C-alpha positions in Angstrom: -26.4 -28.8 7.8 -23.8 -27.7 10.6 -20.8 -25.6 9.2 -17.3 -26.5 10.7 -15.2 -24.2 12.3 -11.2 -24.1 12.0 -9.9 -22.3 15.1 -6.7 -20.8 14.4 -6.5 -19.7 15.2 2.6 7.2 12.7 1.5 8.9 15.2 3.9 11.2 17.0 6.0 13.3 14.8 9.6 14.2 15.7 10.3 17.7 17.0 14.2 17.4 18.1 16.7 19.6 16.1 19.2 17.3 14.0 22.4 17.0 15.9 26.2 17.1 14.6 27.0 13.5 15.9 24.2 10.7 16.5 23.9 9.8 19.6 25.1 6.6 19.9 27.5 6.1 16.8 29.8 3.8 16.1 32.7 4.3 17.7 36.5 2.7 18.2 36.5 -0.2 20.1 35.1 -3.6 19.9 31.5 -2.9 21.3 31.6 1.3 19.7 29.0 2.6 21.4 26.6 0.2 22.0 24.0 0.7 24.7 25.2 -1.1 28.0 22.1 -3.1 28.1 22.9 -4.7 24.4 26.9 -5.6 25.6 25.6 -7.5 28.4 23.1 -9.5 26.6 25.6 -10.4 23.8 28.1 -11.3 26.1 25.6 -13.5 28.3 24.8 -15.4 24.5 28.6 -15.5 23.8 28.3 -13.7 20.9 30.5 -11.2 19.7 30.1 -7.3 18.6 30.9 -8.4 14.8 27.7 -10.6 14.5 25.3 -7.7 15.6 24.0 -5.1 13.3 22.2 -2.1 14.5 20.5 1.1 13.4 18.3 3.6 15.0 17.3 6.3 13.0 14.1 9.1 13.4 11.6 8.7 11.1 11.2 11.9 10.2 15.0 12.8 10.1 16.9 10.7 8.3 20.2 12.6 9.9 19.5 11.8 12.8 20.5 8.3 13.6 20.7 7.5 17.3 22.5 4.6 16.8 24.9 2.8 13.9 26.6 -0.2 13.7 27.3 -2.1 11.3 24.6 -1.3 9.6 25.8 -1.4 5.5 26.8 -5.2 6.2 24.2 -7.7 4.5 22.8 -9.9 6.7 20.3 -12.8 6.4 17.2 -11.2 7.7 15.2 -14.5 8.3 11.7 -13.8 8.5 12.2 -9.6 8.9 12.6 -10.1 4.8 8.8 -10.6 4.8 8.7 -6.4 5.3 10.0 -6.3 1.9 7.2 -8.9 0.5 4.4 -6.9 2.3 5.7 -3.5 1.7 5.9 -4.0 -2.2 3.1 -6.0 -2.4 0.6 -3.2 -0.9 2.4 -0.4 -3.0 2.2 -2.3 -6.3 -1.2 -4.2 -5.1 -3.2 -1.5 -2.8 -4.1 -2.4 0.7 -8.0 -3.6 -0.8 -6.5 -6.1 -3.3 -8.3 -9.3 -3.3 -7.6 -12.9 -5.0 -10.8 -14.4 -6.4 -11.0 -18.3 -6.5 -13.4 -19.1 -9.4 -15.6 -21.7 -9.9 -16.8 -22.9 -13.4 -18.4 -25.6 -15.4 -18.2 -27.4 -18.8 -21.6 -28.4 -18.3 -25.7 -27.5 -17.6 -27.2 -27.2 -14.3 -30.9 -28.7 -14.0 -32.8 -29.2 -10.4 -30.0 -29.7 -8.3 -27.8 -31.8 -10.9 -24.7 -30.4 -12.6 -24.3 -32.4 -15.9 -20.6 -32.0 -16.0 -17.4 -30.9 -14.5 -16.7 -28.4 -11.7 -13.7 -25.9 -12.5 -12.1 -24.8 -9.1 -9.4 -22.2 -10.5 -6.9 -20.7 -8.1 -5.8 -17.1 -7.8 -3.1 -17.4 -5.5 -5.8 -16.9 -2.3 -3.1 -17.0 0.7 -5.6 -18.1 3.2 -8.2 -20.3 1.3 -9.4 -22.1 4.8 -11.8 -24.4 5.8 -14.5 -21.7 6.6 -14.5 -20.0 3.3 -15.0 -23.2 1.1 -17.4 -24.4 2.8 -18.8 -20.9 2.3 -18.4 -21.2 -1.3 -19.7 -24.6 -1.2 -22.7 -23.6 0.3 -23.3 -21.1 -2.4 -23.0 -23.3 -5.3 -25.8 -25.4 -3.9 -27.9 -22.2 -3.7 -27.3 -21.7 -6.8 -28.6 -25.0 -7.7 -25.5 -27.6 -8.1 -25.7 -30.1 -5.1 -24.8 -33.7 -7.5 -21.8 -33.3 -9.7 -22.3 -36.0 -12.5 -18.6 -34.9 -13.0 -15.5 -34.8 -11.3 -14.3 -31.7 -9.0 -11.3 -30.1 -11.5 -8.7 -28.3 -9.7 -6.7 -25.4 -11.7 -3.4 -25.0 -10.4 -2.0 -23.1 -13.7 -1.9 -19.5 -12.3 1.4 -20.5 -10.7 4.0 -22.3 -12.5 6.4 -23.6 -9.7 8.7 -26.7 -9.8 7.2 -29.4 -6.9 10.0 -29.0 -4.2 10.5 -31.4 -1.2 9.1 -29.5 2.0 11.4 -30.8 4.5 14.4 -29.8 1.8 15.5 -26.8 4.0 15.5 -28.4 7.6 14.1 -31.7 7.2 10.9 -31.0 9.0 8.6 -31.9 6.1 5.7 -32.3 8.3 6.0 -28.8 10.1 3.6 -26.3 8.7 5.7 -23.6 8.4 7.2 -25.6 5.4 4.2 -25.9 3.7 5.2 -24.8 -0.2 2.9 -22.0 -2.1 0.1 -23.2 -4.2 -1.8 -21.0 -6.6 -4.8 -23.5 -5.4 -3.4 -23.4 -1.9 -6.4 -25.2 0.3 -5.9 -24.8 4.0 -2.5 -24.7 3.8 -2.2 -28.3 3.0 -2.0 -29.2 6.6 -4.4 -31.3 8.5 -5.2 -30.5 12.5 -5.5 -33.3 15.2 -7.7 -33.1 18.0 -6.5 -35.5 21.3 -10.0 -35.8 23.5 -9.0 -37.7 26.4 -12.0 -40.3 27.4 -10.7 -41.7 30.9 -13.7 -44.3 31.3 -12.5 -46.1 27.9 -9.0 -45.6 28.6 -8.8 -43.8 24.9 -8.1 -40.6 23.5 -10.6 -39.8 20.5 -8.5 -38.4 17.8 -10.9 -35.9 15.5 -9.4 -34.8 12.8 -9.6 -31.5 10.1 -10.7 -31.2 7.1 -12.6 -34.2 5.8 -9.9 -36.1 3.8 -11.1 -38.4 0.8 -9.3 -41.6 1.2 -7.5 -41.0 3.9 -7.7 -43.2 7.2 -7.2 -41.9 10.5 -6.7 -44.0 13.8 -10.0 -43.1 15.3 -8.6 -43.6 19.2 -4.9 -43.9 20.4 -4.8 -45.9 24.0 -4.0 -43.3 27.1 -0.6 -43.4 29.2 -0.2 -45.0 32.2 -1.9 -43.0 34.8 0.1 -40.2 36.3 2.2 -40.0 33.0 3.2 -36.4 32.6 2.7 -34.6 29.2 5.7 -33.8 28.0 7.1 -34.7 24.6 3.6 -35.8 23.9 3.8 -36.3 20.1 6.8 -38.4 20.3 4.8 -40.5 22.7 2.1 -41.1 20.2 4.8 -42.7 17.8 2.7 -41.7 14.9 3.2 -42.7 11.4 2.9 -40.3 8.3 4.6 -42.8 6.0 1.7 -43.6 4.3 -0.2 -41.3 1.9 -3.5 -43.0 2.7 -3.4 -43.4 6.4 -2.3 -41.9 9.7 -1.6 -44.5 12.6 -0.5 -44.2 16.2 1.5 -46.9 17.8 2.2 -45.3 20.8 -0.1 -43.8 23.9 -1.5 -39.9 24.9 -0.9 -39.0 28.4 -4.4 -38.0 29.9 -2.7 -35.3 32.1 -2.4 -33.8 28.5 -6.2 -32.3 28.4 -7.3 -31.8 25.1 -4.7 -31.0 22.5 -4.4 -30.3 18.9 -1.5 -31.1 16.6 -1.3 -29.2 13.5 0.4 -31.4 10.5 1.5 -30.8 7.1 0.3 -33.0 5.4 2.4 -36.4 4.3 1.6 -36.0 0.4 0.9 -32.6 -0.3 0.5 -33.3 -4.1 -2.7 -34.9 -3.5 -4.1 -32.6 -0.3 -6.0 -30.5 -2.3 -7.9 -33.3 -4.1 -8.5 -35.2 -1.3 -9.4 -31.8 0.6 -11.9 -30.6 -1.4 -13.8 -33.8 -2.4 -14.0 -34.3 1.3 -15.2 -30.9 1.8 -17.7 -31.0 -1.1 -19.4 -34.2 0.4 -19.5 -32.6 3.9 -20.8 -29.5 2.8 -23.8 -32.0 1.6 -22.5 -31.9 -1.9 -22.7 -35.2 -3.9 -20.5 -36.1 -6.8 -20.3 -39.1 -9.0 -16.3 -38.7 -10.0 -13.8 -37.3 -8.1 -11.3 -34.3 -7.2 -8.5 -34.2 -9.7 -6.2 -31.6 -11.2 -6.9 -30.5 -14.2 -7.3 -27.3 -16.5 -10.0 -24.9 -17.1 -11.3 -25.3 -20.5 -11.6 -21.9 -22.7 -15.4 -20.9 -22.5 -16.3 -22.8 -19.7 -19.4 -20.4 -17.5 -18.3 -18.8 -14.4 -20.4 -19.8 -11.3 -19.3 -18.3 -8.5 -16.2 -16.2 -7.2 -14.8 -16.6 -3.8 -13.3 -13.3 -2.6 -10.0 -13.6 -0.5 -9.9 -11.3 2.5 -8.0 -8.0 1.2 -4.3 -7.6 1.2 -4.2 -5.5 4.1 -5.5 -8.3 6.5 -3.4 -10.6 4.9 -0.1 -9.1 5.8 -0.9 -8.7 9.3 -1.3 -12.5 9.4 2.0 -12.5 7.5 3.9 -9.9 9.9 2.6 -10.5 13.1 2.5 -14.6 12.8 5.3 -14.7 9.8 3.6 -17.1 8.1 5.7 -18.5 5.5 3.6 -19.7 2.9 1.1 -16.7 3.1 4.1 -14.6 2.1 5.0 -17.0 -0.9 2.0 -16.6 -1.9 1.9 -12.7 -2.1 5.3 -12.6 -3.4 4.2 -14.9 -6.0 1.4 -12.6 -7.0 3.7 -10.3 -7.7 5.4 -12.0 -10.1 2.4 -12.2 -12.3 1.9 -8.6 -13.1 3.8 -8.0 -16.2 6.8 -5.6 -15.7 6.6 -1.8 -16.8 8.5 1.2 -16.5 6.1 2.3 -13.6 3.2 -0.4 -12.8 0.0 1.4 -11.7 -1.8 -0.4 -8.3 -4.2 -3.7 -9.7 -7.6 -2.9 -8.3 -9.0 -5.1 -10.3 -7.1 -7.9 -12.0 -9.8 -9.5 -14.5 -12.9 -8.4 -16.4 -16.2 -10.2 -14.7 -16.5 -13.5 -15.4 -13.4 -13.5 -17.3 -9.9 -15.7 -16.3 -7.4 -14.0 -15.3 -5.2 -11.9 -18.1 -2.2 -11.9 -15.7 0.9 -14.0 -16.7 1.8 -17.3 -14.5 3.5 -16.8 -11.3 6.9 -18.0 -11.1 9.7 -16.9 -8.2 12.6 -15.4 -10.7 9.5 -13.0 -12.2 8.7 -12.1 -8.4 12.4 -11.6 -8.1 12.4 -9.5 -11.4 9.5 -7.6 -10.4 10.7 -6.2 -6.8 13.7 -5.4 -8.4 12.3 -3.1 -10.3 9.9 -2.0 -7.9 13.0 -1.1 -5.6 14.9 0.4 -7.9 11.7 2.9 -9.0 11.2 3.7 -5.0 14.8 4.0 -3.8 16.9 4.7 -6.9 19.0 2.6 -8.9 21.9 3.1 -6.5 20.6 1.6 -3.2 21.5 -1.5 -1.5 19.2 -3.9 -3.6 18.0 -6.9 -1.3 19.1 -10.2 -2.1 15.5 -12.1 -2.8 14.5 -15.9 -2.7 10.9 -16.9 -2.0 9.9 -13.6 -0.4 9.5 -15.1 3.1 12.9 -15.2 4.6 12.6 -18.8 4.9 15.9 -18.9 3.4 19.9 -19.5 3.3 20.3 -17.0 0.3 18.3 -14.1 1.0 20.4 -10.9 2.4 19.6 -7.1 2.9 21.4 -4.3 4.5 20.1 -3.1 8.0 20.3 0.7 6.4 18.4 -0.6 3.2 15.5 -2.3 5.7 15.4 1.2 7.5 15.2 3.1 4.2 12.4 1.0 3.6 10.6 1.4 6.8 11.1 5.2 6.6 9.5 5.1 3.6 6.6 3.5 4.0 5.9 5.5 7.0 4.9 8.5 4.6 3.2 6.2 2.2 -0.5 6.9 2.2 -1.5 3.4 3.6 1.6 3.3 5.8 -0.5 3.2 9.0 -2.1 0.4 7.7 1.5 -1.3 6.7 2.2 -0.4 10.3 -0.5 -1.8 11.7 0.0 -5.2 10.5 3.5 -5.7 12.5 3.1 -7.3 15.8 3.0 -4.9 18.9 5.7 -5.4 21.8 4.2 -7.1 24.8 0.8 -6.9 23.1 0.2 -9.4 19.8 1.9 -11.3 17.5 5.1 -12.9 17.6 6.4 -9.9 19.9 3.5 -10.7 22.6 6.1 -11.9 24.9 8.5 -8.8 24.6 8.7 -6.2 27.0 7.5 -7.8 30.1 9.2 -6.3 32.5 7.7 -3.9 34.9 7.9 -0.1 33.9 8.7 -1.3 30.3 8.8 1.4 28.0 8.8 -0.8 24.7 5.6 -2.2 26.0 2.3 -1.2 23.6 5.1 1.5 21.9 7.0 -0.7 19.4 5.4 -2.1 16.7 7.8 -5.1 15.2 8.7 -7.9 12.9 10.6 -10.4 14.4 13.1 -13.5 12.5 14.4 -16.5 13.7 16.4 -19.2 12.0 18.7 -21.7 13.4 21.7 -19.2 13.5 19.7 -15.9 13.0 17.8 -13.8 15.1 16.5 -10.2 13.7 14.2 -7.7 14.4 12.9 -4.3 12.7 9.7 -1.4 12.6 8.7 1.5 14.6 9.0 2.7 17.8 7.6 5.2 20.1 10.0 6.9 22.3 9.2 8.5 25.9 10.9 11.6 24.1 7.7 11.7 22.1 9.9 10.9 19.1 9.4 7.8 16.6 11.8 5.7 15.5 12.9 2.9 12.9 14.7 0.4 14.6 16.2 -2.4 12.9 18.4 -5.1 14.3 19.8 -8.3 13.6 22.4 -11.1 14.9 23.8 -13.8 12.6 25.7 -16.3 14.4 25.2 -19.8 15.5 24.2 -18.7 19.2 21.9 -16.3 17.6 18.5 -17.3 19.4 20.4 -16.8 22.9 21.3 -13.4 21.5 17.5 -12.3 20.9 18.0 -10.9 24.3 20.0 -8.1 22.9 17.3 -7.1 20.6 14.7 -6.9 22.9 17.5 -4.6 24.7 17.7 -2.6 21.4 14.1 -2.1 21.1 13.6 -0.9 24.9 16.6 1.6 24.6 15.0 3.3 21.3 11.9 3.3 23.5 13.1 4.9 26.7 15.0 7.7 24.5 15.4 11.0 26.4 14.9 14.7 24.9 
């Protein structure tokens, strides 16, 4: 059986002496002592200095601040808040922590036939995607489960979260970044549509992944007129997602686009896991007399297989480099499964072999409770506490002070897993969401800044580590909260470049 593929797709130490006055402290005047390049970028974006908050400080010497500008003002950090979630996770869970999706049965297996139900108990795996699901199904078949005389029962009970409208944040319910978390998060609840032009027949062929039980998708869409530009090709398709049982196209596809992919969040997220798991089981060569459906794993069920996730260190790389919102929320909710104690120890193995996980069900309020306790123990009860919502930054409510975030980054640099945490960040001009930064010839920041970026409609932010030409390593934090914030992104990039260019 052909296996389906699903593409996605602290080093230099500061040797500088402590100075009496920071190199660029906030001084009287509208712009204080902001670098001229930052000021110019703010003016071009028509953003006042009162919308900017920034701090540049030595990793090793808290007293050496190269820049402080409104650093004690709480701001909306957008996706930069993921730094709090991922650092708390690496500290509380350990970089090698894994989630385990477990497969149970209440029946018997004989000659390839499972007489009973197959239970799939989710553990909150943030990246339970097609290849890994199919690998688990092949492992079950190797263990003698080829025909299920019953149902595939999907157990989501590890998370206790109320159903929400995926479009509640910004009205874009079909955007994958709005996918909601789930204890059994299957393939990010998304469908990838691939369009392949066939000029000889005047159509574009439509290929979809994963196979979804009970979902009919148009196999072709007519090509647009000859010479039509690619442009806004998605709108031109006139896709219909209003029926949970079908995806239809009433428009046309431009041949000039070539082959393109369109990832969409499935229009009925509550039924996604059932449809996808049943479709994948059958596509993997398995047979079933019933259907996939939600339910609970009964006490005493027999463990058949465990599918371990990628380690946390790999997960937070996806979270921080690509700003994956639902993966961040999965990690954040996992923290809520920890029972608070005066000093929780890293969770190396959350369950006895073959047993159901003895951790409590996750809720967002429990995650906030755990992170709040962790913050107080780590940074002190008088430290400025971040206001957490869902842990991903996809929120209008979350707040943090730049100086609090700088303290977190400085603390992380001294952590035993600090290097793994830093390596989860994007590199300016090289990788992740910072790949398009530092493109100017001779940029000092290119390859020398490890950053987390964040963007909302009225927020832009950046935070991380910068290795400067003077051999020192700095923490840089910058935010703009303003209706024109996206246009002010160059101001934050100028801040990073200025930091990387620090002289002796």
